[in-house]
GULUM-720466 format. One record per residue (C-alpha): residue in one letter; chain; x, y, z. Coordinates in nm, 2 decimals. Example, Ala and Ser with C-alpha at 12.3 -4.5 7.8 and 13.67 -1.06 7.14 Angstrom:
BEGIN
+------+-------+--------+--------+--------+
: voba : mivex :     c1 :     c2 :     c3 :
+------+-------+--------+--------+--------+
:    A :     A :   1.23 :  -0.45 :   0.78 :
:    S :     A :   1.37 :  -0.11 :   0.71 :
+------+-------+--------+--------+--------+
// end
This chain:
BEGIN
+------+-------+--------+--------+--------+
: voba : mivex :     c1 :     c2 :     c3 :
+------+-------+--------+--------+--------+
:    M :     A :  -0.28 :  -0.28 :   0.87 :
:    G :     A :  -0.31 :  -0.04 :   0.57 :
:    I :     A :  -0.61 :  -0.09 :   0.35 :
:    G :     A :  -0.73 :   0.05 :   0.01 :
:    H :     A :  -1.07 :   0.01 :  -0.16 :
:    T :     A :  -1.16 :  -0.04 :  -0.53 :
:    A :     A :  -1.49 :   0.09 :  -0.65 :
:    S :     A :  -1.51 :  -0.17 :  -0.93 :
:    N :     A :  -1.41 :  -0.54 :  -0.94 :
:    S :     A :  -1.54 :  -0.60 :  -1.29 :
:    I :     A :  -1.20 :  -0.71 :  -1.43 :
:    P :     A :  -1.20 :  -1.09 :  -1.50 :
:    E :     A :  -0.98 :  -1.31 :  -1.28 :
:    K :     A :  -0.79 :  -1.49 :  -1.55 :
:    T :     A :  -0.42 :  -1.40 :  -1.54 :
:    V :     A :  -0.10 :  -1.53 :  -1.71 :
:    F :     A :   0.22 :  -1.50 :  -1.51 :
:    A :     A :   0.58 :  -1.53 :  -1.61 :
:    M :     A :   0.81 :  -1.76 :  -1.40 :
:    K :     A :   1.11 :  -1.55 :  -1.50 :
:    S :     A :   1.13 :  -1.18 :  -1.49 :
:    Q :     A :   1.03 :  -0.99 :  -1.80 :
:    S :     A :   1.13 :  -0.66 :  -1.66 :
:    S :     A :   1.44 :  -0.47 :  -1.78 :
:    I :     A :   1.54 :  -0.42 :  -1.41 :
:    A :     A :   1.76 :  -0.69 :  -1.28 :
:    G :     A :   1.63 :  -0.87 :  -0.98 :
:    W :     A :   1.26 :  -0.89 :  -1.06 :
:    I :     A :   1.16 :  -1.25 :  -1.02 :
:    F :     A :   0.79 :  -1.21 :  -1.10 :
:    G :     A :   0.59 :  -1.00 :  -1.33 :
:    K :     A :   0.48 :  -0.91 :  -1.69 :
:    R :     A :   0.58 :  -0.66 :  -1.95 :
:    T :     A :   0.42 :  -0.33 :  -1.88 :
:    R :     A :   0.20 :  -0.34 :  -2.20 :
:    Q :     A :   0.07 :  -0.68 :  -2.10 :
:    C :     A :  -0.07 :  -0.56 :  -1.76 :
:    K :     A :  -0.42 :  -0.44 :  -1.71 :
:    K :     A :  -0.46 :  -0.09 :  -1.56 :
:    M :     A :  -0.61 :  -0.04 :  -1.22 :
:    N :     A :  -0.92 :   0.13 :  -1.35 :
:    A :     A :  -1.11 :   0.16 :  -1.02 :
:    T :     A :  -1.14 :   0.52 :  -0.89 :
:    E :     A :  -1.07 :   0.40 :  -0.53 :
:    F :     A :  -0.91 :   0.09 :  -0.39 :
:    N :     A :  -0.79 :  -0.04 :  -0.05 :
:    I :     A :  -0.43 :  -0.11 :   0.05 :
:    A :     A :  -0.33 :  -0.25 :   0.39 :
:    T :     A :  -0.04 :  -0.34 :   0.61 :
:    W :     A :  -0.06 :  -0.63 :   0.86 :
:    N :     A :   0.20 :  -0.79 :   1.09 :
:    V :     A :   0.06 :  -1.14 :   1.09 :
:    R :     A :   0.30 :  -1.29 :   1.34 :
:    S :     A :   0.39 :  -1.60 :   1.13 :
:    M :     A :   0.21 :  -1.78 :   0.85 :
:    L :     A :   0.38 :  -2.12 :   0.93 :
:    Q :     A :   0.07 :  -2.28 :   1.08 :
:    A :     A :  -0.14 :  -2.49 :   0.85 :
:    G :     A :  -0.44 :  -2.30 :   0.71 :
:    K :     A :  -0.31 :  -1.96 :   0.83 :
:    M :     A :  -0.27 :  -1.82 :   0.47 :
:    E :     A :  -0.62 :  -1.91 :   0.38 :
:    E :     A :  -0.75 :  -1.76 :   0.70 :
:    I :     A :  -0.58 :  -1.43 :   0.64 :
:    A :     A :  -0.70 :  -1.42 :   0.28 :
:    D :     A :  -1.06 :  -1.47 :   0.40 :
:    E :     A :  -1.03 :  -1.19 :   0.65 :
:    L :     A :  -0.90 :  -0.95 :   0.38 :
:    K :     A :  -1.18 :  -1.05 :   0.14 :
:    K :     A :  -1.44 :  -0.96 :   0.40 :
:    C :     A :  -1.28 :  -0.61 :   0.43 :
:    N :     A :  -1.26 :  -0.57 :   0.05 :
:    I :     A :  -0.88 :  -0.52 :   0.05 :
:    Q :     A :  -0.70 :  -0.55 :  -0.28 :
:    I :     A :  -0.33 :  -0.51 :  -0.18 :
:    T :     A :  -0.19 :  -0.60 :   0.17 :
:    A :     A :   0.17 :  -0.57 :   0.28 :
:    L :     A :   0.26 :  -0.85 :   0.52 :
:    Q :     A :   0.53 :  -0.86 :   0.79 :
:    E :     A :   0.67 :  -1.15 :   1.00 :
:    V :     A :   0.55 :  -1.41 :   0.75 :
:    R :     A :   0.85 :  -1.63 :   0.87 :
:    W :     A :   0.88 :  -1.82 :   0.54 :
:    P :     A :   1.23 :  -1.90 :   0.41 :
:    H :     A :   1.35 :  -1.80 :   0.07 :
:    D :     A :   1.18 :  -1.58 :  -0.20 :
:    G :     A :   0.89 :  -1.68 :  -0.41 :
:    W :     A :   0.52 :  -1.66 :  -0.49 :
:    I :     A :   0.21 :  -1.87 :  -0.45 :
:    K :     A :  -0.09 :  -1.84 :  -0.68 :
:    K :     A :  -0.43 :  -1.95 :  -0.56 :
:    K :     A :  -0.77 :  -1.92 :  -0.72 :
:    N :     A :  -0.87 :  -1.59 :  -0.57 :
:    Y :     A :  -0.54 :  -1.44 :  -0.45 :
:    I :     A :  -0.16 :  -1.43 :  -0.49 :
:    V :     A :   0.10 :  -1.43 :  -0.21 :
:    L :     A :   0.45 :  -1.29 :  -0.29 :
:    H :     A :   0.72 :  -1.32 :  -0.02 :
:    S :     A :   1.08 :  -1.22 :   0.05 :
:    G :     A :   1.26 :  -1.42 :   0.33 :
:    L :     A :   1.60 :  -1.54 :   0.45 :
:    K :     A :   1.80 :  -1.77 :   0.22 :
:    T :     A :   1.84 :  -2.02 :   0.51 :
:    S :     A :   1.57 :  -2.26 :   0.63 :
:    K :     A :   1.51 :  -2.06 :   0.95 :
:    G :     A :   1.18 :  -1.89 :   0.95 :
:    Q :     A :   1.26 :  -1.54 :   1.07 :
:    H :     A :   1.10 :  -1.20 :   0.98 :
:    C :     A :   1.01 :  -1.22 :   0.61 :
:    T :     A :   0.79 :  -0.96 :   0.43 :
:    G :     A :   0.55 :  -0.99 :   0.14 :
:    F :     A :   0.23 :  -0.90 :  -0.03 :
:    L :     A :  -0.11 :  -1.06 :  -0.06 :
:    I :     A :  -0.30 :  -0.94 :  -0.37 :
:    T :     A :  -0.67 :  -1.01 :  -0.44 :
:    G :     A :  -0.93 :  -0.93 :  -0.70 :
:    C :     A :  -0.86 :  -0.71 :  -1.00 :
:    A :     A :  -0.52 :  -0.61 :  -0.86 :
:    T :     A :  -0.38 :  -0.95 :  -0.95 :
:    Q :     A :  -0.39 :  -0.85 :  -1.32 :
:    C :     A :  -0.21 :  -0.52 :  -1.26 :
:    I :     A :   0.12 :  -0.65 :  -1.13 :
:    I :     A :   0.42 :  -0.53 :  -1.32 :
:    G :     A :   0.68 :  -0.69 :  -1.10 :
:    F :     A :   0.78 :  -0.80 :  -0.75 :
:    K :     A :   1.14 :  -0.76 :  -0.63 :
:    P :     A :   1.25 :  -0.93 :  -0.30 :
:    T :     A :   1.52 :  -0.73 :  -0.13 :
:    N :     A :   1.58 :  -0.91 :   0.20 :
:    E :     A :   1.38 :  -1.05 :   0.49 :
:    R :     A :   1.28 :  -0.70 :   0.61 :
:    M :     A :   1.16 :  -0.53 :   0.28 :
:    C :     A :   1.04 :  -0.61 :  -0.06 :
:    K :     A :   0.89 :  -0.41 :  -0.35 :
:    L :     A :   0.58 :  -0.44 :  -0.56 :
:    R :     A :   0.50 :  -0.24 :  -0.87 :
:    I :     A :   0.14 :  -0.20 :  -0.99 :
:    K :     A :   0.01 :  -0.05 :  -1.31 :
:    G :     A :  -0.23 :   0.24 :  -1.25 :
:    K :     A :  -0.46 :   0.43 :  -1.47 :
:    F :     A :  -0.26 :   0.76 :  -1.49 :
:    Y :     A :   0.07 :   0.65 :  -1.33 :
:    N :     A :   0.22 :   0.34 :  -1.18 :
:    M :     A :   0.26 :   0.27 :  -0.81 :
:    T :     A :   0.56 :   0.13 :  -0.63 :
:    L :     A :   0.47 :  -0.02 :  -0.29 :
:    I :     A :   0.74 :  -0.12 :  -0.04 :
:    S :     A :   0.65 :  -0.36 :   0.25 :
:    V :     A :   0.87 :  -0.28 :   0.55 :
:    Y :     A :   0.95 :  -0.45 :   0.88 :
:    A :     A :   1.18 :  -0.23 :   1.07 :
:    P :     A :   1.40 :  -0.34 :   1.36 :
:    T :     A :   1.25 :  -0.29 :   1.71 :
:    E :     A :   1.36 :  -0.03 :   1.96 :
:    D :     A :   1.56 :  -0.30 :   2.15 :
:    E :     A :   1.74 :  -0.40 :   1.84 :
:    N :     A :   1.81 :  -0.03 :   1.78 :
:    K :     A :   2.00 :  -0.02 :   2.11 :
:    L :     A :   2.18 :  -0.35 :   2.08 :
:    N :     A :   2.28 :  -0.34 :   1.72 :
:    T :     A :   2.30 :   0.01 :   1.58 :
:    E :     A :   2.49 :  -0.10 :   1.27 :
:    E :     A :   2.22 :  -0.33 :   1.15 :
:    V :     A :   1.96 :  -0.05 :   1.20 :
:    E :     A :   2.18 :   0.19 :   0.99 :
:    R :     A :   2.21 :  -0.07 :   0.72 :
:    F :     A :   1.83 :  -0.12 :   0.71 :
:    Y :     A :   1.76 :   0.25 :   0.67 :
:    N :     A :   2.04 :   0.29 :   0.41 :
:    K :     A :   1.90 :   0.01 :   0.21 :
:    L :     A :   1.55 :   0.15 :   0.23 :
:    S :     A :   1.68 :   0.49 :   0.12 :
:    D :     A :   1.85 :   0.33 :  -0.18 :
:    I :     A :   1.53 :   0.16 :  -0.29 :
:    C :     A :   1.35 :   0.49 :  -0.27 :
:    D :     A :   1.62 :   0.66 :  -0.48 :
:    K :     A :   1.58 :   0.39 :  -0.75 :
:    T :     A :   1.21 :   0.42 :  -0.77 :
:    P :     A :   1.09 :   0.55 :  -1.11 :
:    R :     A :   1.04 :   0.93 :  -1.09 :
:    N :     A :   0.67 :   0.93 :  -1.20 :
:    D :     A :   0.56 :   0.64 :  -0.98 :
:    A :     A :   0.35 :   0.69 :  -0.67 :
:    L :     A :   0.59 :   0.57 :  -0.40 :
:    I :     A :   0.42 :   0.42 :  -0.10 :
:    L :     A :   0.60 :   0.27 :   0.20 :
:    L :     A :   0.38 :   0.07 :   0.43 :
:    G :     A :   0.44 :  -0.17 :   0.71 :
:    D :     A :   0.56 :  -0.22 :   1.07 :
:    F :     A :   0.81 :   0.05 :   1.13 :
:    N :     A :   0.82 :   0.00 :   1.51 :
:    A :     A :   0.82 :   0.38 :   1.52 :
:    K :     A :   0.63 :   0.62 :   1.74 :
:    I :     A :   0.57 :   0.96 :   1.59 :
:    G :     A :   0.54 :   1.24 :   1.84 :
:    K :     A :   0.37 :   1.58 :   1.82 :
:    E :     A :   0.69 :   1.78 :   1.83 :
:    H :     A :   0.71 :   2.09 :   1.61 :
:    S :     A :   1.02 :   1.95 :   1.43 :
:    N :     A :   0.80 :   1.67 :   1.28 :
:    K :     A :   0.56 :   1.92 :   1.12 :
:    R :     A :   0.72 :   1.90 :   0.77 :
:    V :     A :   0.64 :   1.53 :   0.72 :
:    A :     A :   0.39 :   1.42 :   1.00 :
:    G :     A :   0.05 :   1.54 :   1.11 :
:    R :     A :  -0.08 :   1.64 :   1.45 :
:    R :     A :  -0.32 :   1.34 :   1.47 :
:    T :     A :  -0.06 :   1.10 :   1.60 :
:    L :     A :  -0.13 :   0.88 :   1.90 :
:    H :     A :   0.19 :   0.97 :   2.09 :
:    D :     A :   0.32 :   1.29 :   2.23 :
:    I :     A :   0.69 :   1.21 :   2.23 :
:    I :     A :   0.88 :   1.06 :   1.93 :
:    S :     A :   1.09 :   0.74 :   1.97 :
:    E :     A :   1.43 :   0.66 :   1.83 :
:    N :     A :   1.29 :   0.47 :   1.54 :
:    G :     A :   1.04 :   0.75 :   1.49 :
:    K :     A :   1.33 :   0.99 :   1.44 :
:    K :     A :   1.49 :   0.77 :   1.18 :
:    L :     A :   1.16 :   0.75 :   0.99 :
:    V :     A :   1.11 :   1.12 :   1.00 :
:    Q :     A :   1.47 :   1.17 :   0.87 :
:    L :     A :   1.40 :   0.93 :   0.59 :
:    A :     A :   1.08 :   1.11 :   0.50 :
:    I :     A :   1.25 :   1.45 :   0.49 :
:    A :     A :   1.54 :   1.32 :   0.28 :
:    H :     A :   1.30 :   1.17 :   0.01 :
:    N :     A :   1.02 :   1.43 :   0.03 :
:    L :     A :   0.77 :   1.18 :   0.19 :
:    E :     A :   0.47 :   1.23 :   0.41 :
:    I :     A :   0.35 :   1.01 :   0.70 :
:    S :     A :  -0.02 :   0.98 :   0.60 :
:    S :     A :  -0.11 :   0.77 :   0.90 :
:    T :     A :  -0.08 :   1.08 :   1.13 :
:    K :     A :  -0.29 :   1.31 :   0.91 :
:    F :     A :  -0.64 :   1.20 :   0.98 :
:    Q :     A :  -0.85 :   1.27 :   1.29 :
:    Y :     A :  -1.00 :   0.96 :   1.46 :
:    R :     A :  -1.06 :   0.84 :   1.81 :
:    R :     A :  -0.76 :   0.68 :   2.00 :
:    I :     A :  -0.90 :   0.33 :   1.95 :
:    H :     A :  -0.88 :   0.38 :   1.57 :
:    K :     A :  -0.51 :   0.48 :   1.58 :
:    G :     A :  -0.34 :   0.21 :   1.79 :
:    T :     A :  -0.19 :  -0.08 :   1.59 :
:    W :     A :  -0.02 :  -0.29 :   1.86 :
:    K :     A :  -0.13 :  -0.37 :   2.22 :
:    V :     A :   0.14 :  -0.42 :   2.48 :
:    P :     A :   0.10 :  -0.78 :   2.61 :
:    G :     A :  -0.06 :  -0.79 :   2.96 :
:    K :     A :  -0.13 :  -0.42 :   2.96 :
:    D :     A :  -0.41 :  -0.19 :   2.84 :
:    I :     A :  -0.17 :   0.02 :   2.64 :
:    C :     A :  -0.18 :   0.06 :   2.26 :
:    N :     A :   0.10 :   0.20 :   2.04 :
:    Q :     A :   0.09 :   0.34 :   1.69 :
:    T :     A :   0.39 :   0.17 :   1.52 :
:    D :     A :   0.25 :   0.08 :   1.18 :
:    H :     A :   0.25 :   0.36 :   0.93 :
:    I :     A :   0.17 :   0.44 :   0.57 :
:    V :     A :   0.42 :   0.68 :   0.40 :
:    I :     A :   0.37 :   0.83 :   0.06 :
:    H :     A :   0.56 :   1.08 :  -0.16 :
:    K :     A :   0.43 :   1.43 :  -0.12 :
:    R :     A :   0.38 :   1.47 :  -0.49 :
:    R :     A :   0.11 :   1.20 :  -0.48 :
:    A :     A :  -0.01 :   1.26 :  -0.12 :
:    S :     A :  -0.36 :   1.37 :  -0.24 :
:    M :     A :  -0.43 :   1.01 :  -0.36 :
:    I :     A :  -0.46 :   0.90 :   0.00 :
:    A :     A :  -0.82 :   0.97 :   0.09 :
:    D :     A :  -0.83 :   0.82 :   0.44 :
:    V :     A :  -0.61 :   0.63 :   0.69 :
:    R :     A :  -0.74 :   0.46 :   1.00 :
:    T :     A :  -0.71 :   0.15 :   1.21 :
:    L :     A :  -0.94 :  -0.15 :   1.13 :
:    R :     A :  -1.01 :  -0.35 :   1.45 :
:    G :     A :  -1.22 :  -0.63 :   1.31 :
:    P :     A :  -0.98 :  -0.88 :   1.13 :
:    N :     A :  -0.81 :  -1.13 :   1.35 :
:    C :     A :  -0.57 :  -1.42 :   1.28 :
:    D :     A :  -0.44 :  -1.47 :   1.63 :
:    S :     A :  -0.17 :  -1.21 :   1.58 :
:    E :     A :  -0.04 :  -0.95 :   1.83 :
:    K :     A :  -0.13 :  -0.68 :   1.59 :
:    I :     A :  -0.48 :  -0.62 :   1.70 :
:    R :     A :  -0.56 :  -0.34 :   1.45 :
:    Q :     A :  -0.51 :  -0.25 :   1.09 :
:    K :     A :  -0.44 :   0.07 :   0.91 :
:    I :     A :  -0.70 :   0.16 :   0.66 :
:    S :     A :  -0.60 :   0.37 :   0.37 :
:    K :     A :  -0.85 :   0.46 :   0.10 :
:    V :     A :  -0.65 :   0.55 :  -0.22 :
:    N :     A :  -0.79 :   0.76 :  -0.50 :
:    E :     A :  -0.66 :   0.65 :  -0.83 :
:    G :     A :  -0.84 :   0.94 :  -1.01 :
:    I :     A :  -1.19 :   0.98 :  -1.14 :
:    Y :     A :  -1.24 :   0.94 :  -1.52 :
:    R :     A :  -1.56 :   1.09 :  -1.67 :
:    R :     A :  -1.64 :   1.00 :  -2.02 :
:    S :     A :  -1.71 :   1.31 :  -2.24 :
:    T :     A :  -2.04 :   1.34 :  -2.42 :
:    K :     A :  -2.04 :   1.29 :  -2.80 :
:    W :     A :  -2.27 :   1.51 :  -3.00 :
:    D :     A :  -2.44 :   1.38 :  -3.31 :
:    V :     A :  -2.39 :   1.68 :  -3.53 :
:    T :     A :  -2.53 :   1.51 :  -3.84 :
:    K :     A :  -2.88 :   1.55 :  -3.70 :
:    L :     A :  -2.86 :   1.93 :  -3.76 :
:    Q :     A :  -2.88 :   1.86 :  -4.14 :
:    N :     A :  -3.25 :   1.80 :  -4.08 :
:    P :     A :  -3.42 :   2.15 :  -4.11 :
:    K :     A :  -3.69 :   2.07 :  -3.84 :
:    I :     A :  -3.43 :   1.96 :  -3.59 :
:    K :     A :  -3.21 :   2.25 :  -3.67 :
:    N :     A :  -3.49 :   2.51 :  -3.62 :
:    K :     A :  -3.59 :   2.34 :  -3.29 :
:    Y :     A :  -3.23 :   2.35 :  -3.17 :
:    V :     A :  -3.19 :   2.72 :  -3.26 :
:    K :     A :  -3.51 :   2.81 :  -3.07 :
:    N :     A :  -3.40 :   2.61 :  -2.76 :
:    I :     A :  -3.06 :   2.78 :  -2.76 :
:    A :     A :  -3.22 :   3.13 :  -2.80 :
:    Q :     A :  -3.46 :   3.07 :  -2.51 :
:    K :     A :  -3.18 :   2.96 :  -2.28 :
:    L :     A :  -2.97 :   3.26 :  -2.37 :
:    N :     A :  -3.26 :   3.50 :  -2.31 :
+------+-------+--------+--------+--------+
// end
């Protein structure tokens, strides 16, 4: 699960939402006008990605929200929510946005769970299909576009290659349509193993858990090269237990299949990525990717009261102090 941390939660919780889109981009079903959104003023915040393996059970949504609150996570990309249709749910302390199938069958479904000050920074949410959706957040210096992704598995890649190609083509189109100045972040369950091959050096680091790349990993690397992206989840050095995101049932084998990918232009805003092992909601995903995001540090400039120099005593004292320091 990918996580980001805010240094300040001083923004009040009161928020007004629009039932219909107020964005000029067709398809946005939720959001505010850009000038109505508060900026993400915290210098650091946490984003996360978590495959929750269904939120159909009663009380599951509240349980997940409590776990994220303990970890101080502001924005979480969710996969396998298994809710039908598109929509949003507003609670007292958090908001859930989801994008699912149009039918009543609960399959796949992606979304976001937003807490704290980030709830007032939402520009818009655009559901694409049951495997991806897009969230836009107003930042202090530039806006952020986050895409929650649930990629087909390796088995689906072998059985239905056309569906896999459609998935990556659609994801590529969304990346192309992202505003140029936005910080583009893809996070979710890519079902992709990134190897340590030299050919991956352009977009991936050497700190990956696996030695050999998988087929889904190759497609992710190709996507990253085409859109000038970087796989941040392979850049930071940690022990193996802090890299694996999914444990093979019945075996003591962990795979690193969840990733956080960001545009190289904004790659420096990712301060840290690691796996968080604590949170649990009876999901197969036993660990979570931690990503500390730097939004930029703002230092207020000192204002000098020049009018005091009109007093001769203060002026003479100031001149003497400056002369002493220069000597």
